[in-house]
Structures are given as structure tokens and as C-alpha cells.
C-alpha positions in Angstrom: -23.2 3.2 128.5 -23.2 7.0 128.1 -20.2 6.7 125.8 -22.0 4.1 123.6 -25.1 6.3 123.5 -23.0 9.3 122.5 -21.2 7.4 119.8 -24.5 6.0 118.5 -26.0 9.5 118.4 -23.0 10.9 116.5 -22.9 8.0 114.1 -26.5 8.2 113.0 -26.4 11.8 111.6 -23.1 10.9 109.8 -24.6 7.8 108.3 -27.7 9.7 107.2 -25.5 12.4 105.7 -23.5 9.8 103.8 -26.7 8.1 102.5 -28.1 11.5 101.4 -24.8 12.4 99.7 -24.6 9.2 97.7 -28.3 9.4 96.8 -28.0 12.9 95.5 -24.9 12.0 93.5 -26.7 9.1 91.8 -29.7 11.2 91.0 -27.4 13.9 89.6 -25.6 11.3 87.4 -29.0 10.0 86.2 -30.1 13.6 85.4 -26.9 14.2 83.5 -27.3 11.0 81.5 -30.9 12.0 80.7 -29.8 15.5 79.6 -27.4 14.1 77.0 -28.9 14.2 73.6 -29.5 10.8 72.0 -26.9 9.9 69.4 -28.3 9.3 65.9 -25.3 7.8 64.1 -27.4 7.3 60.9 -28.2 11.0 60.8 -24.6 11.9 61.5 -23.4 9.7 58.6 -26.1 11.2 56.3 -24.9 14.7 57.3 -21.3 13.7 56.6 -22.2 12.3 53.2 -23.9 15.6 52.5 -20.7 17.4 53.4 -18.8 15.3 50.8 -21.4 16.1 48.2 -21.0 19.9 49.0 -17.2 19.4 48.8 -17.4 17.8 45.3 -19.9 20.5 44.2 -17.6 23.3 45.5 -14.7 21.8 43.6 -16.7 21.1 40.4 -18.2 24.6 40.3 -15.1 26.5 41.4 -17.0 27.9 44.4 -14.2 28.7 46.8 -16.6 30.1 49.4 -18.8 27.0 49.5 -15.7 24.7 49.6 -13.8 26.5 52.3 -17.0 26.8 54.4 -16.7 23.1 55.0 -13.4 23.5 57.0 -12.7 24.4 60.6 -10.5 27.4 61.1 -7.4 25.4 62.1 -7.9 22.6 59.6 -5.0 20.7 58.1 -4.9 19.5 54.5 -2.1 17.0 53.6 -1.8 16.8 49.8 0.6 14.4 48.1 4.1 15.5 47.5 3.6 18.8 49.4 4.0 20.0 53.0 0.9 20.1 55.1 -1.3 23.1 54.5 -2.3 24.5 58.0 -5.2 26.8 58.6 -8.3 27.7 56.7 -6.8 30.8 54.9 -3.8 28.8 53.6 -6.1 26.0 52.5 -8.3 28.6 50.7 -5.3 30.1 48.9 -4.1 26.7 47.7 -7.5 25.7 46.2 -8.0 29.2 44.8 -4.7 28.8 42.9 -6.2 25.6 41.3 -9.5 27.3 40.5 -7.6 30.2 38.8 -5.8 27.8 36.4 -8.2 24.9 35.9 -11.7 23.8 35.5 -11.9 21.1 38.1 -14.4 18.3 38.2 -14.6 15.8 41.0 -16.7 12.9 42.3 -16.3 11.3 45.7 -17.2 7.8 46.8 -17.5 7.6 50.6 -16.7 4.0 51.5 -16.6 4.2 55.3 -17.7 6.6 58.0 -17.2 6.0 61.7 -18.6 8.5 64.3 -17.1 8.7 67.7 -18.8 11.4 69.7 -18.1 14.8 68.2 -15.4 13.3 65.8 -15.7 11.2 62.8 -13.4 9.7 60.3 -14.1 8.7 56.8 -12.3 6.9 54.0 -13.1 6.6 50.3 -12.0 7.3 46.8 -12.3 10.1 44.4 -12.0 10.8 40.7 -11.1 14.2 39.2 -10.2 15.9 36.0 -8.4 19.2 35.5 -8.8 21.1 32.3 -6.5 24.0 31.9 -8.3 27.3 31.4 -5.6 28.5 28.9 -3.4 26.0 27.2 -2.4 22.4 28.0 -3.8 19.0 28.0 -6.6 17.8 30.4 -5.5 15.6 33.2 -7.6 13.0 35.1 -6.8 10.6 37.9 -8.3 8.6 40.8 -7.2 8.5 44.4 -8.1 7.8 47.9 -8.5 9.8 51.1 -8.7 9.5 54.9 -10.4 12.5 56.6 -11.2 13.5 60.1 -14.3 15.6 60.7 -15.4 17.6 63.7 -19.0 18.2 64.8 -19.6 22.0 65.3 -21.7 23.6 68.0 -24.6 23.9 65.6 -24.5 20.1 65.0 -22.9 20.4 61.5 -19.8 18.6 60.5 -16.6 20.2 59.1 -13.3 19.0 57.9 -10.6 19.1 60.5 -7.8 17.0 58.8 -7.7 15.7 55.2 -5.1 13.4 53.7 -5.3 12.2 50.1 -3.2 10.8 47.3 -3.6 9.5 43.7 -3.6 5.9 42.9 -1.3 6.5 39.9 1.5 8.8 39.4 1.3 10.6 36.1 
């Protein structure tokens, strides 16, 4: 009888400790869920569409600083018929070489955006024209892109990876 009573007295505090542990864990999980900000996918898509508008504006006005501000530091751009351009400074140098030689006009049609947490991908088409600043014939084309964007700590979206190509080879 003493042994049963001793076991019973030992089991009760252990059972209470287990119940208390699981209860605190569940409350902590609920608090964590409540602390997460609500996801507003429509607002994210609108913000991403604005980034594309800024991208086209930066290209069309030759504003290197605006255009490069839309990229993360270790961004990767994958243009057609060229090796990947890795890092913001290399991407800046590439676009600046175009701005030095051409008046560049661009429009972008965002056809699809999917947001997955702090990442998004988008797909669409673009049209552009290049008019040489010195001599040569203007050039125009249309193409398509697939881009991955990353949400920044301030909530903004920036380009992380960008792959594009023309629909026609001229």
C-alpha cells in the first residue's frame, strides 16, 4: 500500500508538469500565430506591379540609379546569348553601357504574379526600342521574362533573379 501511495504521489506532480508544459506550448504557438502579420496578397501584387512600372520608367528615362535600386545586392540577371550577370554592380555596369549608347524605351506587361511568403515570381512580356545616340538604325523587339522577386525587411519588393529573351531574333 505504501508503495502504491508513493507511486501515486510521484505520478501526480509529473502529470501536472506535463499538462502545464503542453498547455504553455500551445499558448506559445497561438501567440506566435497571432504575432504573424496578415498576408495581403493583393497588396503584394500591386506593389510588385509598381516595381515593374519603376523598372520600365528607369529604362525609358535612362535613370540608372532608379533602375538599379530595384535589385538586391546579389541579384542575377540572365540575358539572352550572354553569360549570367551576377551582383548589383555588374548589373549596373551592363545597363549603363546600354544607356551610354542608346535611347531605350520599354513597356512591360505583367501577365502573372505568384506570391509565396517573402518570395514572388512573375511572368510577362515586354516591348522595347533602342535608338542609337550617334549613328545607326533604331531597333525594336518584343520578348518575355520570368523573374523572381524578394520581399525586403521594409516590405518592399526587389528583383533577385531575372531571365528574359526576345520572341524574334533580328
